[in-house]
GUDRENTOR-599396 format. One record per residue (C-alpha): residue in three letters; residue number from 1; x, y, z. Coordinates in steps of 0.25 Angstrom, whole numbers. Each point is the difference from the previous one (the first is absolute). Example, Ala and Ser with C-alpha at 12.3 -4.5 7.8 and 13.67 -1.06 7.14 Angstrom:
{ALA, 1, {49, -18, 31}};
{SER, 2, {6, 14, -2}};
% end
This chain:
{UNK, 1, {635, 306, -311}};
{UNK, 2, {-14, -1, 7}};
{UNK, 3, {-12, -4, -7}};
{UNK, 4, {-12, 10, -2}};
{UNK, 5, {-9, -6, 10}};
{UNK, 6, {11, 2, 11}};
{UNK, 7, {3, 14, -5}};
{UNK, 8, {-14, 3, 1}};
{UNK, 9, {-1, -5, 14}};
{UNK, 10, {12, 7, 4}};
{UNK, 11, {-6, 13, -5}};
{UNK, 12, {-13, -2, 7}};
{UNK, 13, {6, -3, 13}};
{UNK, 14, {9, 12, -1}};
{UNK, 15, {-11, 9, -2}};
{UNK, 16, {-8, -6, 11}};
{UNK, 17, {11, 1, 10}};
{UNK, 18, {3, 14, -3}};
{UNK, 19, {-14, 6, -2}};
{UNK, 20, {-8, -8, 11}};
{UNK, 21, {10, -5, 10}};
{UNK, 22, {11, 10, 2}};
{UNK, 23, {-11, 10, 4}};
{UNK, 24, {-3, -9, 11}};
{UNK, 25, {14, 0, 6}};
{UNK, 26, {-2, 12, 9}};
{UNK, 27, {-10, -9, 8}};
{UNK, 28, {10, -11, 1}};
{UNK, 29, {11, 11, 5}};
{UNK, 30, {-11, 5, 10}};
{UNK, 31, {-3, -14, 5}};
{UNK, 32, {-15, 3, -3}};
{UNK, 33, {-4, -14, -2}};
{UNK, 34, {-15, 3, 2}};
{UNK, 35, {0, 7, -13}};
{UNK, 36, {12, -7, -7}};
{UNK, 37, {-5, -15, 1}};
{UNK, 38, {-14, 3, -6}};
{UNK, 39, {6, 8, -11}};
{UNK, 40, {10, -11, -3}};
{UNK, 41, {-12, -10, 0}};
{UNK, 42, {-7, 9, -11}};
{UNK, 43, {13, 0, -8}};
{UNK, 44, {1, -15, 0}};
{UNK, 45, {-14, -1, -5}};
{UNK, 46, {4, 9, -11}};
{UNK, 47, {12, -8, -3}};
{UNK, 48, {-9, -13, 0}};
{UNK, 49, {-9, 7, -10}};
{UNK, 50, {12, 2, -9}};
{UNK, 51, {3, -15, 0}};
{UNK, 52, {14, 3, 7}};
{UNK, 53, {-2, -6, 14}};
{UNK, 54, {10, -11, 4}};
{UNK, 55, {9, 1, -12}};
{UNK, 56, {10, -10, 5}};
{UNK, 57, {-11, -11, 0}};
{UNK, 58, {-4, -10, -11}};
{UNK, 59, {-12, 4, -8}};
{UNK, 60, {-6, -13, 5}};
{UNK, 61, {1, 4, 14}};
{UNK, 62, {-6, 14, -3}};
{UNK, 63, {13, 8, -3}};
{UNK, 64, {6, 7, -12}};
{UNK, 65, {10, -12, -3}};
{UNK, 66, {13, 8, -1}};
{UNK, 67, {13, -7, 1}};
{UNK, 68, {9, 3, 11}};
{UNK, 69, {9, 9, -9}};
{UNK, 70, {-12, 7, -5}};
{UNK, 71, {-6, 2, 14}};
{UNK, 72, {14, 5, 4}};
{UNK, 73, {-2, 11, -11}};
{UNK, 74, {-14, 4, 6}};
{UNK, 75, {5, -1, 14}};
{UNK, 76, {10, 11, -3}};
{UNK, 77, {-12, 9, -5}};
{UNK, 78, {-8, -3, 12}};
{UNK, 79, {11, 2, 10}};
{UNK, 80, {0, 15, -4}};
{UNK, 81, {-10, 1, 11}};
{UNK, 82, {0, -7, 14}};
{UNK, 83, {-15, -3, -4}};
{UNK, 84, {2, -6, -14}};
{UNK, 85, {1, -14, 4}};
{UNK, 86, {-11, 0, 9}};
{UNK, 87, {-10, 6, -10}};
{UNK, 88, {4, -11, -10}};
{UNK, 89, {-1, -11, 11}};
{UNK, 90, {14, -4, -2}};
{UNK, 91, {6, 5, 13}};
{UNK, 92, {8, -8, 10}};
{UNK, 93, {-2, -9, 7}};
{UNK, 94, {-13, -4, -8}};
{UNK, 95, {8, -1, -13}};
{UNK, 96, {9, -11, 5}};
{UNK, 97, {-12, -7, 7}};
{UNK, 98, {-8, 0, -13}};
{UNK, 99, {12, -6, -7}};
{UNK, 100, {2, -10, 11}};
{UNK, 101, {-14, -5, 0}};
{UNK, 102, {-1, 0, -15}};
{UNK, 103, {12, -10, -1}};
{UNK, 104, {-2, -8, 12}};
{UNK, 105, {-14, 2, 6}};
{UNK, 106, {-11, -11, -1}};
{UNK, 107, {-13, 2, -7}};
{UNK, 108, {-7, 3, 13}};
{UNK, 109, {11, 10, 4}};
{UNK, 110, {-1, 7, -13}};
{UNK, 111, {-15, 1, 1}};
{UNK, 112, {0, 5, 14}};
{UNK, 113, {13, 8, 1}};
{UNK, 114, {5, 3, -14}};
{UNK, 115, {-12, 4, -8}};
{UNK, 116, {-5, 12, 10}};
{UNK, 117, {15, 4, 1}};
{UNK, 118, {1, 2, -15}};
{UNK, 119, {-13, 7, -1}};
{UNK, 120, {5, 10, 10}};
{UNK, 121, {-11, -3, 10}};
{UNK, 122, {9, -4, 12}};
{UNK, 123, {15, 2, 4}};
{UNK, 124, {10, -10, 6}};
{UNK, 125, {13, 0, 7}};
{UNK, 126, {12, -8, 1}};
{UNK, 127, {4, -4, 15}};
{UNK, 128, {14, -5, 1}};
{UNK, 129, {10, 9, 7}};
{UNK, 130, {1, -1, 15}};
{UNK, 131, {5, 10, 10}};
{UNK, 132, {8, -10, 8}};
{UNK, 133, {7, -6, -12}};
{UNK, 134, {9, 7, -11}};
{UNK, 135, {-9, 2, -13}};
{UNK, 136, {13, -2, -8}};
{UNK, 137, {-1, -15, 4}};
{UNK, 138, {-14, -4, -4}};
{UNK, 139, {2, -15, 3}};
{UNK, 140, {2, 4, 15}};
{UNK, 141, {-14, 1, 5}};
{UNK, 142, {-7, -2, 13}};
{UNK, 143, {-15, 0, -5}};
{UNK, 144, {-5, -14, 0}};
{UNK, 145, {-12, -7, -7}};
{UNK, 146, {-3, -13, 8}};
{UNK, 147, {-9, -11, -6}};
{UNK, 148, {-13, -3, 7}};
{UNK, 149, {-9, -9, -8}};
{UNK, 150, {-4, 7, -13}};
{UNK, 151, {5, 13, 6}};
{UNK, 152, {13, 8, 2}};
{UNK, 153, {1, 8, 13}};
{UNK, 154, {9, 12, -2}};
{UNK, 155, {8, 7, 11}};
{UNK, 156, {10, 11, -2}};
{UNK, 157, {3, 14, 0}};
{UNK, 158, {2, 8, -13}};
{UNK, 159, {3, 14, -3}};
{UNK, 160, {2, 9, -12}};
{UNK, 161, {-12, -7, -7}};
{UNK, 162, {-2, 11, -10}};
{UNK, 163, {-15, 4, -3}};
{UNK, 164, {-6, -9, 11}};
{UNK, 165, {-9, 11, 4}};
{UNK, 166, {-13, -3, -7}};
{UNK, 167, {5, -12, -8}};
{UNK, 168, {-9, -12, -1}};
{UNK, 169, {11, -11, 1}};
{UNK, 170, {15, -2, 3}};
{UNK, 171, {9, -10, -6}};
{UNK, 172, {8, -5, 12}};
{UNK, 173, {13, -6, 1}};
{UNK, 174, {1, -10, 11}};
{UNK, 175, {8, -12, 4}};
{UNK, 176, {-8, -13, -3}};
{UNK, 177, {12, -10, 0}};
{UNK, 178, {10, 4, 11}};
{UNK, 179, {7, -13, 0}};
{UNK, 180, {4, 0, -15}};
{UNK, 181, {15, 1, -1}};
{UNK, 182, {0, 11, -11}};
{UNK, 183, {-4, 13, 6}};
{UNK, 184, {-5, 4, -14}};
{UNK, 185, {-11, -11, 1}};
{UNK, 186, {-6, 2, 13}};
{UNK, 187, {-10, 12, -3}};
{UNK, 188, {-13, 0, -7}};
{UNK, 189, {-9, 11, -6}};
{UNK, 190, {-14, 0, 6}};
{UNK, 191, {-12, 9, -4}};
{UNK, 192, {-6, 7, 13}};
{UNK, 193, {-12, 8, -1}};
{UNK, 194, {2, 12, 9}};
{UNK, 195, {-13, -1, 7}};
{UNK, 196, {4, -14, 5}};
{UNK, 197, {-1, -1, 16}};
{UNK, 198, {14, 2, 6}};
{UNK, 199, {5, 9, -11}};
{UNK, 200, {4, 13, 8}};
{UNK, 201, {5, 13, -7}};
{UNK, 202, {9, 5, 11}};
{UNK, 203, {2, 14, -6}};
{UNK, 204, {3, 7, -13}};
{UNK, 205, {15, 3, 0}};
{UNK, 206, {4, 15, -2}};
{UNK, 207, {10, 2, -10}};
{UNK, 208, {9, 12, 1}};
{UNK, 209, {-12, 8, 7}};
{UNK, 210, {-11, -5, -9}};
{UNK, 211, {-11, -10, 5}};
{UNK, 212, {-7, -5, -13}};
{UNK, 213, {-13, -6, -3}};
{UNK, 214, {-5, -11, -9}};
{UNK, 215, {10, -3, -11}};
{UNK, 216, {9, 11, 5}};
{UNK, 217, {3, -8, 13}};
{UNK, 218, {9, -10, 7}};
{UNK, 219, {-5, -8, 11}};
{UNK, 220, {5, -8, 12}};
{UNK, 221, {-9, -13, 1}};
{UNK, 222, {-1, -11, 11}};
{UNK, 223, {-6, -13, -5}};
{UNK, 224, {-5, -7, 13}};
{UNK, 225, {-4, -14, -3}};
{UNK, 226, {-7, 4, -13}};
{UNK, 227, {-7, -12, -6}};
{UNK, 228, {-1, -1, -15}};
{UNK, 229, {-3, -13, -9}};
{UNK, 230, {13, -7, -5}};
{UNK, 231, {-7, 2, -14}};
{UNK, 232, {5, 15, 2}};
{UNK, 233, {14, -4, -2}};
{UNK, 234, {6, 5, -14}};
{UNK, 235, {8, -11, -7}};
{UNK, 236, {7, -11, 7}};
{UNK, 237, {3, -1, 15}};
{UNK, 238, {14, 5, 3}};
{UNK, 239, {0, 8, -14}};
{UNK, 240, {-2, 14, 7}};
{UNK, 241, {15, 5, -2}};
{UNK, 242, {0, -5, -15}};
{UNK, 243, {-13, 7, -3}};
{UNK, 244, {5, 12, 7}};
{UNK, 245, {12, 1, -9}};
{UNK, 246, {-8, -3, -12}};
{UNK, 247, {-10, 11, 4}};
{UNK, 248, {12, 10, 3}};
{UNK, 249, {7, -2, -14}};
{UNK, 250, {-11, 7, -8}};
{UNK, 251, {-3, 9, 12}};
{UNK, 252, {13, 6, 0}};
{UNK, 253, {-2, 4, -15}};
{UNK, 254, {-13, 7, 4}};
{UNK, 255, {7, 7, 11}};
{UNK, 256, {12, 4, -8}};
{UNK, 257, {-9, 6, -11}};
{UNK, 258, {-8, 7, 10}};
{UNK, 259, {12, 6, 6}};
{UNK, 260, {5, 5, -14}};
{UNK, 261, {-14, 7, -2}};
{UNK, 262, {2, 7, 13}};
{UNK, 263, {15, 3, -3}};
{UNK, 264, {-5, 6, -13}};
{UNK, 265, {-10, 8, 8}};
{UNK, 266, {11, 5, 9}};
{UNK, 267, {8, 4, -12}};
{UNK, 268, {-11, 8, -6}};
{UNK, 269, {-2, 8, 13}};
{UNK, 270, {15, 2, 0}};
{UNK, 271, {1, 5, -14}};
{UNK, 272, {-12, 9, 2}};
{UNK, 273, {6, 6, 12}};
{UNK, 274, {14, 2, -7}};
{UNK, 275, {-7, 7, -12}};
{UNK, 276, {-9, 9, 8}};
{UNK, 277, {8, 4, 13}};
{UNK, 278, {9, 12, -2}};
{UNK, 279, {12, 2, 8}};
{UNK, 280, {1, 14, -6}};
{UNK, 281, {-8, 7, -11}};
{UNK, 282, {1, -7, -13}};
{UNK, 283, {9, -11, 7}};
{UNK, 284, {-8, -13, 3}};
{UNK, 285, {5, -11, 10}};
{UNK, 286, {2, -9, -12}};
{UNK, 287, {12, 9, -4}};
{UNK, 288, {8, -6, 11}};
{UNK, 289, {9, -11, -4}};
{UNK, 290, {-3, -9, 12}};
{UNK, 291, {-14, 1, -3}};
{UNK, 292, {2, -4, -15}};
{UNK, 293, {9, -12, 4}};
{UNK, 294, {-11, -5, 10}};
{UNK, 295, {-10, 1, -12}};
{UNK, 296, {9, -7, -9}};
{UNK, 297, {3, -11, 10}};
{UNK, 298, {-14, -2, 3}};
{UNK, 299, {-4, -2, -14}};
{UNK, 300, {11, -10, -3}};
{UNK, 301, {-3, -8, 13}};
{UNK, 302, {-15, -1, -3}};
{UNK, 303, {2, -4, -14}};
{UNK, 304, {10, -11, 4}};
{UNK, 305, {-10, -5, 10}};
{UNK, 306, {-11, -1, -10}};
{UNK, 307, {8, -8, -9}};
{UNK, 308, {5, -9, 11}};
{UNK, 309, {-14, -3, 5}};
{UNK, 310, {-6, -2, -13}};
{UNK, 311, {11, -10, -4}};
{UNK, 312, {-3, -7, 13}};
{UNK, 313, {-15, 0, -3}};
{UNK, 314, {2, -6, -14}};
{UNK, 315, {9, -11, 6}};
{UNK, 316, {-11, -4, 10}};
{UNK, 317, {-10, 0, -11}};
{UNK, 318, {9, -9, -9}};
{UNK, 319, {7, -9, 10}};
{UNK, 320, {-7, 2, 14}};
{UNK, 321, {3, 7, 13}};
{UNK, 322, {11, -10, 4}};
{UNK, 323, {8, 2, -12}};
{UNK, 324, {0, 15, 2}};
{UNK, 325, {3, 0, 15}};
{UNK, 326, {13, 7, -1}};
{UNK, 327, {-5, 10, -9}};
{UNK, 328, {-11, 3, 10}};
{UNK, 329, {9, 2, 11}};
{UNK, 330, {8, 9, -8}};
{UNK, 331, {-11, 9, -4}};
{UNK, 332, {-6, 0, 14}};
{UNK, 333, {12, 7, 7}};
{UNK, 334, {4, 8, -12}};
{UNK, 335, {-14, 6, -3}};
{UNK, 336, {-3, 3, 15}};
{UNK, 337, {13, 7, 0}};
{UNK, 338, {-3, 8, -12}};
{UNK, 339, {-13, 4, 6}};
{UNK, 340, {6, 5, 13}};
{UNK, 341, {11, 8, -7}};
{UNK, 342, {-10, 7, -10}};
{UNK, 343, {-10, 4, 11}};
{UNK, 344, {12, 5, 9}};
{UNK, 345, {5, 8, -12}};
{UNK, 346, {-14, 6, -2}};
{UNK, 347, {-2, 3, 14}};
{UNK, 348, {14, 8, 0}};
{UNK, 349, {-4, 7, -13}};
{UNK, 350, {-13, 5, 6}};
{UNK, 351, {6, 4, 13}};
{UNK, 352, {-9, 3, 12}};
{UNK, 353, {-12, -3, -9}};
{UNK, 354, {5, -14, -2}};
{UNK, 355, {-2, -4, 14}};
{UNK, 356, {-14, 5, 1}};
{UNK, 357, {-13, -7, -4}};
{UNK, 358, {-2, 11, -11}};
{UNK, 359, {6, -10, -10}};
{UNK, 360, {-1, -15, -1}};
{UNK, 361, {15, -2, 3}};
{UNK, 362, {-2, 0, 15}};
{UNK, 363, {-10, -12, -1}};
{UNK, 364, {10, -8, -9}};
{UNK, 365, {11, 3, 9}};
{UNK, 366, {-7, -5, 12}};
{UNK, 367, {-7, -12, -6}};
{UNK, 368, {10, -5, -10}};
{UNK, 369, {12, 0, 9}};
{UNK, 370, {-4, -14, 3}};
{UNK, 371, {2, -4, -14}};
{UNK, 372, {14, -4, 4}};
{UNK, 373, {-5, -9, 11}};
{UNK, 374, {-13, -7, -4}};
{UNK, 375, {0, -12, -10}};
{UNK, 376, {14, -3, 5}};
{UNK, 377, {10, 11, 5}};
{UNK, 378, {10, 5, -10}};
{UNK, 379, {11, -7, 7}};
{UNK, 380, {-6, -13, -2}};
{UNK, 381, {-2, 2, -14}};
{UNK, 382, {14, 5, -3}};
{UNK, 383, {5, -13, 7}};
{UNK, 384, {-8, -8, -9}};
{UNK, 385, {6, 7, -12}};
{UNK, 386, {14, -1, 5}};
{UNK, 387, {-1, -15, 4}};
{UNK, 388, {-5, -3, -14}};
{UNK, 389, {12, 8, -6}};
{UNK, 390, {10, -7, 8}};
{UNK, 391, {-5, -14, -4}};
{UNK, 392, {5, 3, -14}};
{UNK, 393, {14, 1, 7}};
{UNK, 394, {-1, -13, 8}};
{UNK, 395, {-4, 6, 13}};
{UNK, 396, {-13, -4, 7}};
{UNK, 397, {-3, 8, 12}};
{UNK, 398, {-12, 0, 9}};
{UNK, 399, {-8, 13, 2}};
% end
């Protein structure tokens, strides 16, 4: 049972998403960013006036102060539209960077980087993945940050740095301690303003035929002897991997609840099509047993996903991300699979319409196929869960 303030927040957010943001989706589907981005800036101003901006952040930092479980509920509501999280200033990767800076940033870092990010005045990005290294092994990095007096000099090649186009700064994962025996203690996270000399955005990476702009983009970046103060390091030197794991725990809750919102949207499209499309006069598509089974299976999988994610969120709220690490791996691959199956069924029910840009399904299908890859591929998370299970039987196997 949720308390009345959260219920009211959920209702307000739902009304705003459906009344103000869904009508903007045709601009997204048409890749008309010249009109979409100003419209989203206006929508964000309205959300700010409602007092709902950055709902995941504590009130003392300028947010709404929701717990992770409560934000999970809101995240599902916002996930009904691909534009929801951006309008409420809780979109990835900014949401994770805000949480990271809130927990581990210095006072100076919070004033310079966190405060304007929470206010929605700037955007950020997280620069970890490298084209030459497997993204599924985040400790295997080539990018280095060499100490030179009071500075770090960063050199490396990154890609799939999401939302770098137009961002004010990046959180860069770079090796600062290459000689430390443990690979998990070699990298640090460093704040790099993107207007620093030596930062070069090589290209915006096309994704299944689309080249996005602004928040809707993925960049390839070169860091060519980029000099930043050592004071820009977040946390202790060599703690980059630990901070990344801490960041990803709540981050996977955010993603999973957003995926549930998108799955609910796809199910709504499927139901509307099944009820309105006639196979013959007086016989709707929904009369087909196969379609009925797809609807029922989708409802069961979405409901199970929601309960699993909220349970993991409550565990993180109560005991911390480390205590919930197996639960987080479980929901990551399960909910990503649920989203893929529900969207695929919706496309099948819609027939030729489902593969056009006349519905939101095509956008979800293109952009959320990556749900099974980013934040750790499904296969890695399944191994984490299975390894934990086998330990109870006296078997210790490496991933």
